[in-house]
Every structure is written in structure tokens, then in C-alpha cells.
NUSE-188093 format. One record per residue (C-alpha): residue number from 1; chain; x, y, z. Coordinates in pm, 1 decimal. Each point is the difference from the previous one (the first is absolute). Layout:
REM residues N
<NUM "A" <X Y Z>>
...
//
This chain:
REM residues 368
<1 "A" <842.5 -131.4 188.6>>
<2 "A" <187.1 -226.6 241.4>>
<3 "A" <-165.0 -245.4 -118.8>>
<4 "A" <-2186.4 2155.8 -1040.7>>
<5 "A" <92.5 177.9 333.6>>
<6 "A" <-199.5 -110.8 299.9>>
<7 "A" <-73.9 226.2 292.7>>
<8 "A" <158.0 -131.3 319.0>>
<9 "A" <-241.9 -201.5 213.0>>
<10 "A" <-6.0 -84.0 365.6>>
<11 "A" <52.5 -379.8 -4.5>>
<12 "A" <-193.0 -84.3 313.7>>
<13 "A" <-309.7 177.4 -139.4>>
<14 "A" <-1.7 -220.2 -306.0>>
<15 "A" <-319.0 -195.4 -52.1>>
<16 "A" <88.7 -363.8 57.2>>
<17 "A" <-191.4 -314.3 -81.2>>
<18 "A" <-307.0 206.8 -85.9>>
<19 "A" <-178.0 -307.9 -128.5>>
<20 "A" <45.3 -180.7 329.4>>
<21 "A" <-188.0 2.0 319.8>>
<22 "A" <149.0 168.1 303.3>>
<23 "A" <64.1 -343.7 149.6>>
<24 "A" <199.7 -123.8 -300.7>>
<25 "A" <194.6 329.5 -5.7>>
<26 "A" <90.4 -24.6 365.4>>
<27 "A" <80.3 -366.5 -39.3>>
<28 "A" <241.2 66.6 -284.0>>
<29 "A" <172.3 290.3 184.4>>
<30 "A" <32.5 -221.9 307.3>>
<31 "A" <147.7 -277.7 -216.1>>
<32 "A" <257.5 236.7 -147.9>>
<33 "A" <97.4 137.6 338.6>>
<34 "A" <45.6 -350.2 138.7>>
<35 "A" <206.8 -119.8 -298.4>>
<36 "A" <235.4 296.6 -4.3>>
<37 "A" <32.7 23.1 376.0>>
<38 "A" <112.0 -362.6 -1.7>>
<39 "A" <238.8 76.8 -283.2>>
<40 "A" <164.8 266.3 218.1>>
<41 "A" <41.9 -249.8 282.3>>
<42 "A" <129.3 -280.7 -218.0>>
<43 "A" <249.2 222.4 -185.2>>
<44 "A" <96.1 208.0 302.3>>
<45 "A" <-83.7 288.4 -231.0>>
<46 "A" <-67.7 366.1 96.6>>
<47 "A" <-271.2 107.7 -246.9>>
<48 "A" <-208.4 -132.9 -291.0>>
<49 "A" <-231.8 194.1 -232.9>>
<50 "A" <-270.6 -119.8 -239.6>>
<51 "A" <-197.9 152.7 -284.8>>
<52 "A" <-281.0 -160.0 -200.2>>
<53 "A" <-194.6 135.8 -298.5>>
<54 "A" <-319.8 -143.2 -151.7>>
<55 "A" <-170.2 215.1 -255.0>>
<56 "A" <-57.8 341.3 167.2>>
<57 "A" <32.8 -147.0 345.3>>
<58 "A" <325.5 19.5 187.5>>
<59 "A" <136.0 -121.3 329.9>>
<60 "A" <318.8 89.0 181.6>>
<61 "A" <123.7 -89.6 345.9>>
<62 "A" <318.4 -9.9 201.0>>
<63 "A" <118.2 -206.4 295.8>>
<64 "A" <288.3 16.2 252.3>>
<65 "A" <214.2 294.7 92.4>>
<66 "A" <352.6 124.7 -46.6>>
<67 "A" <265.6 -4.5 276.8>>
<68 "A" <-71.2 366.4 72.5>>
<69 "A" <-364.8 -79.5 77.1>>
<70 "A" <-149.4 153.1 -318.3>>
<71 "A" <-226.0 -206.2 -219.6>>
<72 "A" <-11.1 -40.3 -376.4>>
<73 "A" <-273.6 161.6 -205.5>>
<74 "A" <-97.4 64.2 -363.4>>
<75 "A" <283.8 253.1 -34.0>>
<76 "A" <276.6 -225.0 130.9>>
<77 "A" <266.6 -26.9 -269.9>>
<78 "A" <135.0 -346.2 -76.2>>
<79 "A" <257.7 -132.1 -243.8>>
<80 "A" <-189.5 -216.3 -251.8>>
<81 "A" <320.8 -150.7 -146.0>>
<82 "A" <-58.0 -226.8 -294.7>>
<83 "A" <-370.5 99.0 -31.8>>
<84 "A" <177.4 289.6 -178.7>>
<85 "A" <38.7 -245.2 -288.4>>
<86 "A" <-373.4 7.8 -72.5>>
<87 "A" <35.5 376.3 -60.7>>
<88 "A" <296.1 -67.6 -227.0>>
<89 "A" <-214.3 -256.3 -189.5>>
<90 "A" <-284.0 249.5 -38.0>>
<91 "A" <246.1 260.3 -141.5>>
<92 "A" <136.4 -259.8 -239.9>>
<93 "A" <-361.0 -73.6 -113.2>>
<94 "A" <-42.9 376.9 -47.7>>
<95 "A" <314.5 6.9 -219.6>>
<96 "A" <-137.0 -287.7 -210.6>>
<97 "A" <-334.7 170.7 -53.4>>
<98 "A" <182.1 326.1 -78.7>>
<99 "A" <208.0 -192.8 -260.0>>
<100 "A" <319.9 102.6 176.5>>
<101 "A" <109.2 -362.0 27.6>>
<102 "A" <-95.7 -347.5 -120.8>>
<103 "A" <-22.9 -290.5 242.0>>
<104 "A" <194.9 -243.7 -217.0>>
<105 "A" <274.2 242.1 -99.5>>
<106 "A" <356.0 -89.5 84.7>>
<107 "A" <82.5 220.4 298.1>>
<108 "A" <331.4 96.0 -167.2>>
<109 "A" <-202.9 218.3 -234.5>>
<110 "A" <-46.0 224.2 307.2>>
<111 "A" <337.6 -55.2 163.4>>
<112 "A" <244.3 8.5 -290.2>>
<113 "A" <61.9 -323.8 -181.2>>
<114 "A" <372.8 45.8 -50.9>>
<115 "A" <87.4 -11.9 371.8>>
<116 "A" <-231.2 -287.8 93.2>>
<117 "A" <74.0 -274.1 -243.9>>
<118 "A" <9.3 -230.5 303.9>>
<119 "A" <-376.3 39.1 64.8>>
<120 "A" <-107.5 -296.7 -209.0>>
<121 "A" <24.7 -379.0 20.6>>
<122 "A" <-18.6 -229.7 -297.6>>
<123 "A" <-96.6 303.1 -211.2>>
<124 "A" <-299.6 76.6 231.5>>
<125 "A" <21.6 353.4 132.0>>
<126 "A" <-167.0 130.9 313.6>>
<127 "A" <-328.7 181.2 -68.8>>
<128 "A" <-209.8 232.0 207.0>>
<129 "A" <-254.5 -284.4 41.6>>
<130 "A" <277.4 -206.4 155.3>>
<131 "A" <87.7 276.2 244.4>>
<132 "A" <-365.3 64.2 99.6>>
<133 "A" <-56.6 -369.5 77.0>>
<134 "A" <338.5 -77.9 163.6>>
<135 "A" <105.1 -221.7 -287.1>>
<136 "A" <307.3 189.6 -117.2>>
<137 "A" <238.7 -240.1 188.4>>
<138 "A" <170.1 309.7 150.8>>
<139 "A" <88.6 -45.2 369.7>>
<140 "A" <-201.4 129.0 291.6>>
<141 "A" <256.4 269.9 75.3>>
<142 "A" <342.2 113.3 -107.8>>
<143 "A" <82.3 195.9 311.4>>
<144 "A" <13.6 -292.5 240.5>>
<145 "A" <-11.0 -381.0 18.9>>
<146 "A" <-177.3 -242.5 225.2>>
<147 "A" <324.3 -41.8 188.1>>
<148 "A" <7.8 378.0 60.4>>
<149 "A" <-353.0 -26.0 139.7>>
<150 "A" <106.9 -273.3 241.1>>
<151 "A" <298.0 202.8 106.3>>
<152 "A" <-197.2 322.2 56.0>>
<153 "A" <190.0 187.7 -267.0>>
<154 "A" <-283.3 46.6 -250.4>>
<155 "A" <-125.2 338.2 124.0>>
<156 "A" <343.3 152.4 -4.8>>
<157 "A" <61.2 -119.9 -353.4>>
<158 "A" <-337.5 141.2 -112.8>>
<159 "A" <88.4 340.1 141.8>>
<160 "A" <315.5 12.5 -208.8>>
<161 "A" <-144.2 -141.1 -320.2>>
<162 "A" <-66.0 238.6 -289.1>>
<163 "A" <-192.2 11.5 -324.0>>
<164 "A" <329.0 2.7 -195.1>>
<165 "A" <111.2 -313.7 187.9>>
<166 "A" <-322.3 -172.4 -90.7>>
<167 "A" <49.9 63.5 -369.7>>
<168 "A" <361.9 -100.8 24.7>>
<169 "A" <-97.2 -330.9 164.1>>
<170 "A" <-270.6 -41.7 -266.8>>
<171 "A" <257.2 35.2 -273.7>>
<172 "A" <207.2 -277.7 156.6>>
<173 "A" <-271.7 -246.4 96.5>>
<174 "A" <-18.4 -321.4 -191.9>>
<175 "A" <-340.5 -169.0 -37.2>>
<176 "A" <-1.9 -370.6 80.9>>
<177 "A" <-343.4 -90.8 -137.8>>
<178 "A" <-233.7 114.0 -272.3>>
<179 "A" <-210.0 308.4 89.5>>
<180 "A" <-363.4 -91.2 37.1>>
<181 "A" <81.6 -360.5 98.9>>
<182 "A" <-33.0 28.8 374.2>>
<183 "A" <-119.3 223.7 283.1>>
<184 "A" <276.3 176.7 197.3>>
<185 "A" <-97.2 292.4 218.2>>
<186 "A" <208.9 298.9 -93.0>>
<187 "A" <23.3 343.6 155.8>>
<188 "A" <253.3 76.2 -268.5>>
<189 "A" <-256.7 -55.3 -274.6>>
<190 "A" <-245.3 235.4 171.5>>
<191 "A" <265.7 269.6 32.5>>
<192 "A" <77.8 -29.8 -368.8>>
<193 "A" <-364.9 62.5 -88.4>>
<194 "A" <10.0 308.2 221.9>>
<195 "A" <297.5 139.8 -186.6>>
<196 "A" <-143.4 -90.7 -340.5>>
<197 "A" <-322.2 183.2 94.1>>
<198 "A" <200.6 304.7 98.5>>
<199 "A" <178.2 -9.7 -336.2>>
<200 "A" <-311.0 -37.2 -217.5>>
<201 "A" <-197.8 271.5 183.8>>
<202 "A" <306.9 216.5 73.2>>
<203 "A" <-126.5 51.9 355.4>>
<204 "A" <111.4 -125.1 346.1>>
<205 "A" <-179.1 -316.7 110.7>>
<206 "A" <-139.4 173.8 304.2>>
<207 "A" <-168.9 260.1 -228.1>>
<208 "A" <-144.4 -284.0 -212.8>>
<209 "A" <-154.0 -157.8 308.3>>
<210 "A" <-156.2 329.5 99.7>>
<211 "A" <-121.5 105.2 -349.2>>
<212 "A" <-130.2 -331.3 -129.0>>
<213 "A" <-118.6 -167.5 326.4>>
<214 "A" <-36.0 183.8 327.1>>
<215 "A" <-154.2 321.2 -140.9>>
<216 "A" <-265.8 -220.4 -165.7>>
<217 "A" <-61.3 -227.0 294.7>>
<218 "A" <14.0 277.1 261.9>>
<219 "A" <283.8 -151.7 193.6>>
<220 "A" <147.6 301.4 177.5>>
<221 "A" <229.3 -205.9 219.0>>
<222 "A" <144.7 -253.4 -247.3>>
<223 "A" <341.7 132.9 -87.3>>
<224 "A" <375.9 -36.2 18.4>>
<225 "A" <121.5 164.8 315.7>>
<226 "A" <367.6 98.1 -16.2>>
<227 "A" <48.5 320.4 197.9>>
<228 "A" <88.4 -19.1 367.9>>
<229 "A" <-337.8 141.4 107.9>>
<230 "A" <-186.9 -246.9 -220.0>>
<231 "A" <209.9 -296.9 113.3>>
<232 "A" <-62.2 83.3 367.1>>
<233 "A" <-373.9 -44.2 -55.1>>
<234 "A" <31.4 -356.6 -128.9>>
<235 "A" <-91.1 -272.3 249.7>>
<236 "A" <300.5 -193.6 114.3>>
<237 "A" <-18.6 -367.7 89.9>>
<238 "A" <191.0 -296.8 129.2>>
<239 "A" <153.9 -307.4 -152.3>>
<240 "A" <-64.0 -364.4 96.6>>
<241 "A" <228.1 34.5 303.8>>
<242 "A" <-192.6 296.9 134.1>>
<243 "A" <286.5 239.3 -84.6>>
<244 "A" <-77.4 341.8 -136.4>>
<245 "A" <24.3 -13.5 -378.8>>
<246 "A" <124.5 278.6 -232.2>>
<247 "A" <-224.7 142.2 -271.8>>
<248 "A" <65.6 -136.7 -345.3>>
<249 "A" <-238.9 214.9 -210.0>>
<250 "A" <228.3 308.8 -16.9>>
<251 "A" <258.4 -209.6 -180.5>>
<252 "A" <-240.4 -181.3 -229.2>>
<253 "A" <-151.2 75.1 -340.5>>
<254 "A" <-271.5 -146.9 -217.9>>
<255 "A" <46.5 -339.5 161.0>>
<256 "A" <-91.5 105.6 359.7>>
<257 "A" <36.8 367.6 82.7>>
<258 "A" <-354.5 117.0 48.0>>
<259 "A" <-160.0 85.6 336.6>>
<260 "A" <-370.8 50.9 69.4>>
<261 "A" <-287.6 -7.3 245.9>>
<262 "A" <-309.9 -221.6 29.0>>
<263 "A" <-203.7 306.2 -118.7>>
<264 "A" <199.7 27.2 -319.5>>
<265 "A" <20.2 -374.3 -67.2>>
<266 "A" <-381.4 -10.9 43.4>>
<267 "A" <-18.9 248.9 -285.7>>
<268 "A" <249.3 -201.6 -204.8>>
<269 "A" <-205.7 -312.5 33.5>>
<270 "A" <-322.4 182.4 -85.7>>
<271 "A" <169.3 151.4 -309.6>>
<272 "A" <125.5 -332.6 -120.6>>
<273 "A" <-337.1 -169.1 55.4>>
<274 "A" <-219.2 267.4 -161.8>>
<275 "A" <199.6 187.3 -262.4>>
<276 "A" <-79.6 -78.1 -363.3>>
<277 "A" <324.2 153.3 -133.6>>
<278 "A" <190.2 -206.9 -246.4>>
<279 "A" <317.3 -12.3 207.4>>
<280 "A" <-176.3 -119.8 313.9>>
<281 "A" <-175.6 -271.7 -202.6>>
<282 "A" <318.2 -102.9 -169.7>>
<283 "A" <200.2 -7.2 324.3>>
<284 "A" <-225.4 -283.4 127.3>>
<285 "A" <38.9 -211.8 -313.1>>
<286 "A" <166.6 -338.8 28.9>>
<287 "A" <342.4 8.3 -163.1>>
<288 "A" <151.7 -333.9 105.6>>
<289 "A" <-78.4 -308.7 193.5>>
<290 "A" <-323.3 -195.4 29.3>>
<291 "A" <-347.6 152.1 -6.9>>
<292 "A" <-143.0 -279.3 219.3>>
<293 "A" <269.4 -6.4 266.4>>
<294 "A" <285.6 246.7 50.5>>
<295 "A" <98.2 272.1 -248.9>>
<296 "A" <136.8 347.1 -35.8>>
<297 "A" <-139.0 326.9 -131.5>>
<298 "A" <196.2 332.7 1.3>>
<299 "A" <196.9 -95.7 313.8>>
<300 "A" <-319.4 -123.3 161.6>>
<301 "A" <-15.1 -364.1 104.0>>
<302 "A" <-327.1 -155.4 -111.5>>
<303 "A" <-199.1 -296.9 129.8>>
<304 "A" <-274.0 -192.8 -177.8>>
<305 "A" <-40.9 277.9 -254.0>>
<306 "A" <-252.6 -199.6 -204.8>>
<307 "A" <-230.7 -64.1 299.2>>
<308 "A" <-298.3 192.1 135.2>>
<309 "A" <223.1 148.1 277.4>>
<310 "A" <339.3 81.4 -150.9>>
<311 "A" <258.9 166.5 222.5>>
<312 "A" <286.8 245.9 -61.0>>
<313 "A" <247.2 34.4 283.5>>
<314 "A" <338.5 123.1 110.8>>
<315 "A" <186.2 2.9 329.2>>
<316 "A" <248.3 251.9 126.2>>
<317 "A" <296.5 -60.7 228.5>>
<318 "A" <243.6 261.6 121.5>>
<319 "A" <252.8 -55.9 279.6>>
<320 "A" <-256.1 90.4 265.6>>
<321 "A" <-337.7 6.7 -177.9>>
<322 "A" <-221.2 -261.9 -159.7>>
<323 "A" <-310.2 52.6 -211.9>>
<324 "A" <-257.1 -177.1 -214.0>>
<325 "A" <-225.5 130.8 -278.0>>
<326 "A" <-262.8 -204.2 -184.6>>
<327 "A" <-271.7 84.2 -253.6>>
<328 "A" <-305.3 -201.4 -98.3>>
<329 "A" <-111.4 178.3 -324.0>>
<330 "A" <-313.1 -205.9 -55.6>>
<331 "A" <-125.8 67.5 352.7>>
<332 "A" <129.0 355.8 3.0>>
<333 "A" <182.5 -67.2 324.6>>
<334 "A" <347.7 96.9 116.3>>
<335 "A" <191.6 -49.2 322.7>>
<336 "A" <321.9 146.5 137.1>>
<337 "A" <182.9 -98.8 320.1>>
<338 "A" <320.6 149.2 134.4>>
<339 "A" <203.3 -44.4 316.8>>
<340 "A" <334.0 137.8 122.1>>
<341 "A" <178.9 -331.7 47.6>>
<342 "A" <185.7 -213.8 -250.3>>
<343 "A" <51.0 -342.0 157.5>>
<344 "A" <10.3 -333.5 -176.3>>
<345 "A" <-310.3 -43.1 -217.7>>
<346 "A" <-176.0 309.0 133.9>>
<347 "A" <-113.2 72.7 -356.4>>
<348 "A" <-132.6 -358.4 -24.0>>
<349 "A" <-195.1 43.6 324.6>>
<350 "A" <-154.5 322.7 -125.2>>
<351 "A" <-101.9 -193.1 -311.5>>
<352 "A" <-174.4 -267.4 208.4>>
<353 "A" <-177.8 260.5 218.2>>
<354 "A" <-109.4 195.2 -310.1>>
<355 "A" <-147.5 -310.4 -160.6>>
<356 "A" <-203.1 -76.2 317.0>>
<357 "A" <-115.5 363.0 37.3>>
<358 "A" <-108.8 30.1 -358.5>>
<359 "A" <-195.2 -325.0 25.6>>
<360 "A" <-168.1 124.3 318.5>>
<361 "A" <-66.7 339.8 -167.0>>
<362 "A" <-151.9 -159.6 -303.5>>
<363 "A" <-239.3 -207.1 208.0>>
<364 "A" <-98.0 296.1 225.8>>
<365 "A" <-63.4 226.3 -305.2>>
<366 "A" <-163.3 -273.7 -193.2>>
<367 "A" <238.7 47.4 -286.1>>
<368 "A" <6.8 -368.4 -85.9>>
//
């Protein structure tokens, strides 16, 4: 943001690295503990959790402790922020396969063309493909500016920003470049897809997530939490100054409002890596960018998609939480990392650690 049902399993009883010797298993687990313990020290962070899937084998672990002395586990609820966008992308792929929408349709066909004559540049309208690949040229946010972020006003502005205001701002916004011409990360674009999906299915977005994704993947804990009781269960974190940070997810939508646990994200990764459904397959299809370097699928970032080890990935950053999710479809491997701190480049550091851990995992499990 800021920038088939499966029976619940007990994560620590998962078979892990079954193809490996006990020595290689212990060596890998020791490596992960060392890497993530050092991360906690370097970032002055409280907790960090990890989940890895590889075929039918799964691994989860948790490090650190909260100020009250409790420790995180597989049921600890975290904000996943912009990783929510991958769920939005999967729902968009579902709408395409259901023939509810077409990727290269002018979005005004779903919004009302008369009101949004401004959503074009040099006769090029914004399409759903542009939104799903951050090439609409719409801004990152309407609710606040970078200056508001610097002045600490962004959260207050988000609290008071409504759906009607978003559509009013959309009707007034003037594009300054041709849609599809350049990458420009946009939460606004992701929110628009959420509202379009609600319109074409005539159901709330949260219901679409449940019906079309989490009931199939078995994710009992991936959901929007908006009641007081639900919100109180979400892990709170700190910002780069070590100050307690407010939760952003209760005030977010299709761009960053989901919360989850390592147990549920493990199931999400497994579903994405093993399902043969048309929408899952489509959601991982390259839509823009380069196949041999960096590209974009349905909100996924892609890397070396024409290689023997292509990667799909997305990070998540709330005000006090950072996360990283990466999939390696050819290897059948997925990794998720989350911590309750959002300092400068925390997401980037999780990326670096994830790359190192996946490489170590692949060697230990003889996946290469």
C-alpha cells in the first residue's frame, strides 16, 4: 500500500526438505535462524516470520518477540499491504476468464464514459491492462502527496478520504503522458480495478476474495479486518524512528487492505504454484515489460520470465509492517517474509534475504 478447501495443518509438523539428509536440513534451518536473527539486530526490529513452500513440503519459522514478551507464531496476524494487489490481479484474471471484462477495454466502459472524458491522452484511453501493470499514468495516490508524507499528514488524510472523493478526483485528473508508455506505480489504479470487479460481479470485493480465492486455497486467515475485535488482533509495528505506527489496513481496499498469517500465505503460495485453473494460469502471464529482464503480470513483478528460473514477486509496506512474497513457478518454490517494522528499505532488505535463503534452500534440497 504505502508503497479446494484444505484442512488446517500444524505448520511445525510439516515434512521439510524430505529429500535432504538430516545434516543439510539442520544446516539450512541454522542458516535461516542466523540470517533472520541478524536482520532483527540490524533493523532494531521486534519480530520476523518466514514461510517457504516446495511441492508438498512446507517450512515456517518465527524469530524475536513482542514488547509484552509473547512470540509470533503461525497464527500471528500481519498486514500484508500491497501484496493484496496480487489477490486483486488474480480476481481480474478470473473476470477475464469469466468473460466479465476484457484486458484491452477502455476502463470507461466500466466507469461511465460521459463523466471521464479526461481519462485519455492523444486518443489513447486507459485500459485494464494498463491498470494491472501500473502503466495507466495515474498517480500513486490521490489522498496525499509526497509532501504530506514528509510532514506526517498522510495517515490523517487517508482516514478522511472516501470512495466518492476518489471518483471525484478521477474525474478531474489530467493525464500528462500516453497510457501504456511508462511505468508509474499507482494505488489509484488498483483501487479502480477493485471497484470495477465489484460492479461486474455485483458483489463486495471482500466477498470476491473469499469466494474466488481463499475458499479454494484454504486461507482461513486472509481477510479484510474492519471490526474493532478484528483490528485488535492485527500485529502493530513501528516506523523507521522506532515509534509505534498506526494500522493502515482497516482504511485500505484492493490496493493494500488484506491481513493474513504465515499459515494462510503458505496455502496461498501452494495454490498459486499447483493449481491448474485458468485464472491462476492467466494471472501469472506476462502482460508488459521484458521477458528476459523485468516485466509485469497481473500486478506481479516478474524477473527473467523466459529463463529456467523465472520469478514473480511483490513487496508489501504498511506504516509499521514490511513483507516480501516471491514465487518460482518452474521450481515450485515460494517464499514469504514479514516483519513489524517499516524503516527505510526494509522491503528491499527482505528481498535480499529471501534471495539468499531461496538459493540456500535450493542447494540443500537439490532443486537445482
